[in-house]
N, C-alpha and C positions, 0 to 999 in steps of 0.2 A: 586649821590645826592638822598637822601631819603626824600620824602615829605609826609605829613600826613594831612588828614582832619577829624575832629571829632566834632559832635554836642554833647557837654558835659552836656546839660540840667542843667546848672549852678551848677554842682556837687551835685545835690539834692539827688541822690540815695545812694551814699556811701561816700560822702565827697570829698574834694579836694585832700587829701592824696592818695586816690585810683586812681584818675585821674592822678596824678603825677607819681605814681608807674607804671601805664600801659604805659605812655608815655616814661618814662625813659628806659624801657626795649626795646623800638624800636630804640633808638639811632638815631633819625631823625635829619635832617639838618634844616628843616622848618616845622612848625606845624600850621595849620589853625584851629581855634576853633570857633564854633558858640554857641549861648546861654550862653554867659559869663557875669557874674555879676562883678560890681565894686562898692563897697560901698552900696550894697543893703541889706535891713534889713533881707530878707528871707535867705540870705547866710551869716549872722553874720557880715555884713559890710566888708567882705573880698575884698581885691583888687586882684581878681583872676588872671588877667594877670601878675601882678607883682610877686605874690607869686609863680606861676608856673615858671615864668622866673628865679626867684632866685633859686628855688630848682633844676631846670634842668640846671642851668648855661647857660641860653639862653637870648638873648636880646628879649624884648617884646614890642608890640604895641597894641593899643586898638582903636576900632572905635565904639563909642557909637551910638546906634540907638534910644533909648528912655529912658526917665527918669522913674525911678521905685523905690518906697519906699525909697526915699531919696538918691538914687544912680543912676547908669546907667547900661544898659543892651545892649549887642551888640556882635561884633565879635572881635577876637584877633588873633595875629600872633606872633609866637615864632621863632627865627632864631639863629643859632649858630653864636657867635660873629665873628668868623674867616671869615664868608662869607660877612661881612659888615665892614671889616677893624677894628674890635674890637671897633667900635663906637656905641653909642645908635642907636636903630632902629628908623628911621624916617618914620612915616606913615602919609598918607593923608586920610581924611574921606569925601566921596562924598554922599550926600543925594540921595536916590532913590525915585522914585514916590511912592505914597501911604500914608496911615495914615489918610486919610480924610473921607473915606466912612465906612459903616458898615462892621465889621469883618476885618478891615485893621489895620496893625501896621506900624509905621515908621520903615524903614529899611535903611541901609547905605552900601556903598562899601568901604572896606579898601584896600588901595594900598601902596606898598612899593617896594624897590629894594634890591635884594640880589643875590649874585653869578652871576651877569650879567643878571639876569632875572627881569622882572616886575611881581610881585606877587600880586594877587587880592584875597580877601576873601569876600564871600557874603552869605546871608541867605535870599532867596526869600520868599515872603509872600504866604498865602494860596489861595486867590482868583486867578483863572487861568488868567483872563484878566489882572489883575494887574501884575502878573509874566511876562507877555509878555512885558508890558511897562517897567518893571524893567530890563528885558533883553536888550531892546533897549537902555536904559540909560547906561548899562554896556558896550555895544558895542561902544557907543559914547565916553565913558570914556577911553576905550582902544585905540581908534583911529585906531590902527593896531593890529592884533593878533600876529604879529611877536614878539618873545621873551617873550610872556605873559604866565603866569600860573594862571588859575582861579580855585579856590577851594571853596567848600561850600556845604551847604544843599539847594538844589534847589526846594524842595517840589514837584518834579515831576521827572519822569524817562527820559531817553534819547529820547523817542518818544514824549515827551511833546512839546507843541508849543514854549515855552520860550527856552528850551534847543535846539530845532532845529534851532531857530533863532541864538543862540550863535554859534552852529557848522557851520551854513551857513556863518557866518562872518569870518571863518578861523580858529576857534578853533576845536580841535578834542578830543574825549573821549580817555583817556589814555588806556582804555580797548581795543581800536582798534589796538593799537600797540602790545599788548601781546596775543590777541585772547583768553583771559581768559574766563572761564565760567561765564555766567551772574548769578548774585545772588542779590536778593532784600535786601535792608537795612532798610526799614521802611514800615508801622509803626511797632514799637518794638514788639507788642503783636501778630501781624499777618502780617509779611513782605510781601509786594506785588511788590514793585519796588525798583530799586537802585537809590535813590534820592540824595545820598551823592556822589559827583562827583569830579573828577580832569580833567580839560580841559586844553589842551596844544596847544600853538600856534606854528607857523612855527619857526624853529630854536631851539626848545626845545625838548630834548629827542633824540631818541625815548625812550619810557618807556621800561625797561628791565624786570620788574616784577610788577604785581599788585596783591594786596590781600585785603581781608576783614577779620577783626579780631573782634570776639565777645568780649564783656566786660559787666559785670554786674554793672559797674560804671556809665553807661548811658543807655538810651533807644535806642541809635544808636550804631552800631559798628564803629570801626575805619577803614578808607580806607587808604591804604599805597601804594605808588607808588615809585619805584626805577628807576631813570633816568640814 
């Protein structure tokens, strides 16, 4: 099973066709996306989750985090229909802490089931203390890490307090399975940390291969994990 996580920056840099082209080449089974627009003026009112799902022949789900320019912005998940019995992808959206203080945005956790796994997609906020509270909310939502896959942009590396809380709860960094070389993924103009992560629970994997793939279609690279 090939899983991917990618912050696509609402396809601002080269458009949605370039995003789809890069994803198509990977032939992934499940794709987690962050910074996705649906009906937002800045992206020509595109329903980006649906359009990507259609062009890639994948089921799609969307978890809106905030209202923006007449539409919504959040995370999405694309899944091969065969992994969910060729039915529409059922997703749940859980609000995460935040959105009340200076510099905070509302964020949500997307959850779905596919191929016998519980899949979660998140994009943690910038304030460090808030990320810790968001991590605690994710841990509570998971209940148990068994059978869980958590993908996303965590806005901190594996040594960050929020990520360490998540790994202490029973999740592990996919990089630990493959002993792959560490490589930063952000910020785009001067990468310093690998903040785009795939965390695996007990009973998932092990990961057979992990890779980071650059693309000029976003300011983040793609993170690809083969289970």
